[in-house]
C-alpha positions in Angstrom: 8.8 13.2 7.6 11.7 10.7 7.4 9.8 8.0 5.5 6.7 6.0 4.9 5.5 3.0 6.5 2.3 1.0 5.3 0.7 -1.3 7.8 -1.7 -3.9 6.4 -4.0 -5.2 9.1 -5.2 -8.0 6.7 -8.0 -9.9 8.4 -6.1 -10.8 11.6 -8.4 -11.0 14.7 -5.9 -8.8 16.5 -6.6 -5.9 14.2 -10.4 -6.3 13.6 -13.2 -4.1 15.1 -12.2 -2.4 18.3 -8.8 -3.9 18.2 -8.3 -2.2 14.7 -8.9 1.2 16.4 -6.5 0.3 19.2 -3.8 -0.8 16.7 -4.4 2.3 14.5 -4.0 4.5 17.7 -0.5 2.8 18.3 0.5 3.6 14.7 -0.5 7.2 15.0 1.5 7.5 18.2 4.6 6.0 16.6 4.0 8.2 13.6 4.2 11.3 15.8 6.9 10.1 18.0 9.3 9.2 15.2 8.0 11.6 12.6 7.3 8.9 10.0 4.3 8.9 7.8 2.2 5.8 8.6 -0.7 4.6 6.5 -2.8 1.9 7.9 -5.1 -0.5 5.9 -7.9 -2.1 8.0 -10.6 -4.4 6.8 -13.6 -2.5 5.0 -15.8 -2.6 8.0 -13.2 -0.8 10.0 -12.2 2.0 7.6 -14.6 4.6 8.7 -13.9 4.1 12.4 -10.1 4.1 11.9 -10.2 7.0 9.6 -11.8 9.2 12.4 -8.5 8.8 14.3 -7.0 11.2 11.7 -4.5 8.6 10.5 -4.3 8.0 6.7 -6.5 5.0 6.1 -6.3 2.8 3.0 -8.6 0.0 1.6 -7.0 -3.3 1.1 -8.6 -3.3 -2.3 -11.1 -1.4 -4.3 -13.0 -2.4 -7.5 -12.5 -0.9 -10.8 -16.0 0.3 -11.0 -18.0 3.4 -10.4 -21.4 3.6 -8.5 -24.2 1.4 -9.7 -25.6 -2.2 -9.5 -22.4 -3.9 -8.3 -23.4 -6.0 -5.2 -20.6 -7.3 -3.2 -18.0 -4.8 -4.6 -16.2 -1.9 -2.9 -16.7 1.3 -4.8 -14.2 4.2 -4.7 -17.1 6.5 -3.8 -17.8 4.4 -0.8 -14.1 4.5 0.2 -13.9 8.2 -0.2 -17.1 8.8 1.9 -15.8 6.4 4.6 -12.7 8.5 5.2 -10.3 6.6 3.2 -7.4 8.3 1.5 -6.4 5.5 -1.0 -6.3 1.8 -1.8 -4.1 -1.0 -2.3 -4.2 -2.6 -5.9 -2.7 -5.9 -7.1 -1.6 -7.2 -3.8 -0.3 -10.7 -4.2 -3.4 -11.9 -2.2 -5.7 -10.0 -4.5 -4.1 -10.0 -8.0 -5.6 -8.0 -10.8 -5.1 -7.8 -14.6 -3.1 -5.0 -16.1 -6.4 -3.6 -17.6 -8.0 -3.7 -14.1 -5.0 -2.0 -12.7 -5.1 0.7 -15.3 -8.8 1.4 -14.9 -8.6 1.5 -11.0 -5.7 4.1 -11.3 -7.7 6.2 -13.7 -10.9 6.0 -11.6 -8.9 6.7 -8.3 -7.8 10.0 -9.8 -11.5 11.1 -10.3 -12.0 10.5 -6.6 -8.7 12.0 -5.5 -7.6 8.7 -3.9 -4.1 7.5 -3.6 -3.0 4.2 -5.3 -0.6 1.8 -3.7 0.1 -0.7 -6.4 2.0 -3.9 -5.7 4.4 -5.7 -8.1 5.7 -9.2 -7.6 8.5 -8.8 -10.2 10.5 -5.9 -11.8 8.8 -6.7 -15.1 5.3 -6.3 -13.7 6.4 -3.2 -11.9 7.7 -1.5 -15.1 4.3 -2.2 -16.8 2.3 -0.8 -13.8 4.6 2.3 -13.6 3.3 3.3 -17.1 -0.1 3.9 -15.5 1.2 6.5 -13.1 0.4 5.0 -9.7 1.1 7.2 -6.7 3.1 4.4 -5.0 4.6 1.2 -6.3 5.6 -1.4 -4.0 8.1 -4.2 -4.8 6.9 -7.2 -2.8 8.0 -10.8 -3.8 5.2 -12.9 -2.7 7.3 -15.8 -1.6 8.8 -13.6 1.2 5.5 -12.4 2.6 5.1 -13.3 6.2 8.4 -15.3 6.4 10.4 -12.8 8.5 13.0 -13.0 5.7 13.4 -9.4 4.7 13.2 -8.3 1.0 15.6 -5.4 1.9 18.3 -7.7 3.2 18.0 -10.6 0.8 17.1 -8.9 -2.5 19.1 -5.6 -2.2 20.2 -5.7 -5.8 16.7 -6.4 -7.2 15.3 -3.5 -5.1 17.9 -1.0 -6.5 17.3 -2.1 -10.1 13.6 -1.8 -9.4 13.9 1.8 -8.0 16.1 2.8 -11.0 13.6 1.5 -13.6 10.6 3.2 -12.0 12.5 6.5 -11.8 13.4 6.2 -15.5 9.8 5.4 -16.6 7.9 7.7 -14.2 9.8 9.7 -11.6 6.5 11.0 -10.0 5.7 7.4 -8.7 7.1 6.8 -5.2 8.7 3.4 -4.7 8.3 1.3 -1.6 9.2 -2.3 -0.8 7.7 -4.9 1.4 7.7 -8.7 2.4 9.5 -10.0 5.4 10.0 -6.5 6.9 9.9 -7.2 10.6 12.1 -4.7 12.5 13.7 -1.2 12.2 16.9 -2.7 10.8 14.9 -4.0 7.7 13.4 -0.6 7.2 16.8 1.1 7.4 18.2 -1.3 4.9 15.4 -0.6 2.6 15.7 3.2 2.8 19.5 2.9 2.0 18.5 1.1 -1.2 16.5 4.1 -2.5 12.9 3.3 -1.6 10.9 5.8 0.5 9.5 3.3 2.9 
């Protein structure tokens, strides 16, 4: 595989219910055609249906708790049994404390789930790296949804971020996001040392 793409469906109506399945099928076809690993992240209610397509499916968030009396929460056990392979943690639209991130990463290992942790800054990323997430994504929140690519406007920051993470924990795979809108943005990111 050449690289990694992570597609966040968010709560857009164009990627909800049956449309989530259709969008995931497109992602799977692109993955095969271009030999790139694609993870998709639909809403909770769509995880089981999407995961049956045999495309790696992530939760957009999971709570730092095990099974029990936690009404309204998403447990790692539920994610695992729904066919999910991992979860986002600390996305800028669902921020967590460092202690919640640490606990979530530890609990995810129990369930053999991958963790895709987001960092808004290099300093936050360095702290999260110490907890050994599987993936760490540098994503400045002010660029999300703008079409202004982090890989083209923050190249030096990405390179420093990659180097810092590799020094602290070389087992953590570094990705970047925010404003990535086309193949050129992805190529630019890969040249900076991230994996996707």
